[in-house]
C-alpha positions as CSV (number, residue, x, y, z in Angstrom):
1,M,-37.3,-112.2,-143.9
2,E,-34.1,-113.8,-144.8
3,F,-32.8,-110.7,-146.3
4,W,-33.3,-108.7,-143.0
5,K,-31.4,-111.2,-140.8
6,I,-28.4,-111.1,-143.2
7,F,-28.7,-107.2,-143.4
8,A,-28.9,-106.8,-139.4
9,T,-25.8,-109.4,-139.1
10,A,-24.0,-107.4,-141.5
11,V,-24.7,-103.9,-139.6
12,L,-23.9,-105.4,-136.3
13,T,-20.7,-107.1,-137.4
14,A,-19.5,-103.8,-139.1
15,S,-20.4,-101.7,-136.2
16,A,-18.9,-104.0,-133.6
17,T,-15.5,-104.1,-135.8
18,N,-15.3,-100.3,-136.0
19,I,-16.0,-99.9,-132.3
20,F,-13.3,-102.4,-131.4
21,G,-11.1,-101.1,-133.9
22,Y,-11.5,-97.5,-132.4
23,F,-10.6,-98.8,-129.0
24,K,-7.6,-100.8,-130.2
25,E,-6.5,-97.6,-132.2
26,K,-7.0,-95.5,-129.2
27,K,-5.0,-97.9,-126.9
28,F,-2.1,-98.2,-129.3
29,A,-2.0,-94.4,-129.5
30,S,-2.2,-94.0,-125.6
31,S,0.8,-96.4,-125.1
32,K,3.0,-94.7,-127.8
33,Y,2.5,-91.5,-126.0
34,A,2.9,-93.1,-122.4
35,E,6.3,-94.7,-123.8
36,Q,7.1,-91.1,-125.1
37,V,6.6,-89.5,-121.6
38,L,8.6,-92.4,-119.9
39,K,11.7,-92.1,-122.3
40,E,11.8,-88.3,-122.6
41,L,10.5,-86.9,-119.3
42,Y,10.4,-89.5,-116.4
43,V,13.6,-91.5,-117.1
44,P,15.8,-88.3,-117.1
45,I,14.4,-86.7,-114.1
46,Y,14.5,-90.2,-112.4
47,K,18.2,-90.7,-113.2
48,I,18.7,-86.9,-111.8
49,L,16.8,-87.6,-108.5
50,T,18.6,-91.1,-108.0
51,K,22.1,-89.2,-108.1
52,S,20.9,-87.8,-104.8
53,I,20.3,-91.0,-103.1
54,I,23.2,-91.7,-100.5
55,P,23.9,-95.1,-99.6
56,G,22.9,-95.5,-95.8
57,N,21.0,-92.4,-95.9
58,G,18.6,-92.5,-98.6
59,Y,17.2,-89.5,-100.5
60,E,18.2,-86.1,-99.0
61,G,16.9,-83.6,-101.7
62,I,18.4,-81.9,-104.5
63,N,20.6,-79.0,-105.2
64,R,19.9,-75.9,-107.5
65,G,21.9,-77.5,-110.3
66,Q,19.8,-80.4,-110.4
67,L,16.7,-78.6,-110.1
68,E,17.9,-76.5,-113.2
69,E,18.5,-79.8,-115.1
70,I,14.9,-80.9,-114.3
71,K,13.5,-77.4,-115.3
72,E,15.4,-77.7,-118.9
73,I,13.8,-81.2,-119.3
74,I,10.6,-79.9,-118.7
75,E,10.9,-76.9,-120.8
76,K,12.1,-79.2,-123.7
77,H,8.9,-81.2,-123.4
78,P,5.9,-78.9,-122.2
79,E,3.4,-81.1,-124.3
80,L,4.3,-84.2,-122.0
81,T,4.6,-82.5,-118.5
82,D,1.7,-82.7,-116.5
83,P,0.5,-79.8,-114.5
84,R,1.2,-81.2,-111.0
85,L,4.8,-81.9,-112.0
86,D,5.4,-78.5,-113.3
87,S,3.7,-77.0,-110.1
88,I,6.1,-78.9,-108.1
89,I,9.2,-77.7,-109.8
90,Y,8.2,-74.2,-110.0
91,R,7.5,-73.9,-106.4
92,Y,10.8,-74.7,-105.7
93,L,12.1,-72.2,-108.3
94,E,9.9,-69.6,-106.8
95,D,11.9,-70.3,-103.4
96,I,15.1,-69.3,-105.4
97,Y,13.6,-66.3,-106.9
98,F,12.3,-65.1,-103.6
99,E,15.7,-65.5,-102.0
100,Y,17.4,-63.9,-104.9
101,N,15.0,-60.8,-104.5
102,Q,15.4,-60.8,-100.7
103,T,19.5,-60.9,-100.8
104,G,20.0,-59.7,-104.2
105,D,22.2,-63.0,-104.9
106,Y,21.3,-66.2,-105.8
107,P,21.3,-68.9,-103.0
108,E,24.2,-71.0,-102.8
109,R,24.5,-73.9,-105.2
110,Y,24.3,-76.7,-103.1
111,R,21.4,-75.7,-101.0
112,T,19.0,-78.5,-100.6
113,Y,15.3,-78.5,-102.2
114,D,12.7,-81.1,-102.0
115,L,13.3,-82.2,-98.4
116,D,9.5,-82.7,-98.3
117,R,9.9,-85.4,-101.0
118,K,7.0,-84.1,-103.1
119,L,9.1,-84.3,-106.4
120,F,10.9,-87.6,-105.5
121,E,7.6,-89.3,-104.6
122,Y,5.8,-88.0,-107.5
123,I,8.3,-89.0,-109.9
124,L,8.9,-92.5,-108.4
125,I,5.0,-93.2,-108.4
126,S,4.7,-91.8,-112.3
127,F,7.6,-93.6,-113.4
128,N,6.5,-97.0,-112.1
129,Q,3.0,-96.4,-113.0
130,T,4.0,-95.6,-116.5
131,R,6.2,-98.7,-116.5
132,R,3.3,-100.8,-115.4
133,Y,0.9,-99.5,-118.1
134,L,3.3,-100.4,-120.8
135,G,3.8,-103.7,-119.4
136,L,7.5,-103.1,-118.3
137,P,8.9,-104.4,-114.8
138,S,7.9,-102.1,-112.2
139,D,7.7,-102.0,-108.4
140,L,4.1,-102.5,-107.5
141,K,4.5,-100.6,-104.1
142,Y,5.2,-97.6,-106.2
143,A,2.8,-98.3,-109.0
144,Y,-0.2,-98.2,-106.9
145,P,-0.3,-94.7,-105.1
146,I,-2.6,-96.1,-102.2
147,L,0.1,-98.9,-101.6
148,F,2.8,-96.2,-101.3
149,K,0.7,-94.1,-99.0
150,F,0.0,-97.1,-96.9
151,R,3.8,-98.0,-96.6
152,V,4.7,-94.5,-95.8
153,W,2.1,-94.5,-92.9
154,K,3.3,-98.0,-91.9
155,D,7.0,-97.0,-91.5
156,K,5.9,-93.7,-89.7
157,K,4.0,-95.7,-87.1
158,S,6.7,-98.1,-86.9
159,N,9.3,-95.2,-86.2
160,Q,7.1,-93.6,-83.8
161,R,6.9,-97.0,-81.8
162,I,10.7,-97.4,-82.0
163,Q,11.2,-93.7,-80.8
164,R,8.9,-94.3,-77.7
165,K,10.8,-97.4,-76.6
166,I,14.0,-95.6,-77.0
167,R,12.6,-92.5,-74.8
168,K,11.6,-95.1,-72.2
169,I,15.0,-96.6,-72.0
170,R,16.5,-93.3,-71.8
171,K,14.2,-92.3,-69.0
172,K,14.9,-95.4,-67.1
173,E,18.9,-94.8,-67.5
174,A,18.2,-91.1,-66.3
175,N,16.6,-92.5,-63.4
176,G,19.6,-94.7,-62.5
177,D,17.5,-98.1,-63.2
178,R,19.9,-99.6,-65.7
179,H,18.6,-103.0,-66.5
180,H,17.7,-103.9,-62.9
181,V,18.3,-107.5,-62.3
182,P,17.0,-108.9,-59.2
183,E,19.6,-110.4,-56.9
184,D,19.1,-113.8,-55.3
């Protein structure tokens, strides 16, 4: 009976060691891959996109030159590129190709793309999620997509409320009711 207890303990210990070793190795490989994606894909694209941020105005899209730089990065690292990022970029490239076929000439070099901010938001969220996964400092409101979507929704509601107040004030001014102060 003593033999079976020792045998069972040895088997359980070896099994647990192998299972935990497997998960540890998998986590290590996954973090190396995430680090490579961050360094070779998200950081260069993030730098290109942040060039498009104008102080006071914010992000106002990217031009064809910046789009081509991003395309080169993606083509250099197709194994690191996720299909969603690939589809966002190629949607803008299809716009360029379509316009080329329509006019016979490429669109002007400084035409703006990504006005809907899909690429910018995708890179911002992915950049911060990857940094958070690696234990690097990250902006939590971008590391969690649900918080980011909530913040965008909240800002939109706030802007709508402000616009309603402005319309009310303009309507009163148009009617000649400028800050009516009762006289004594």
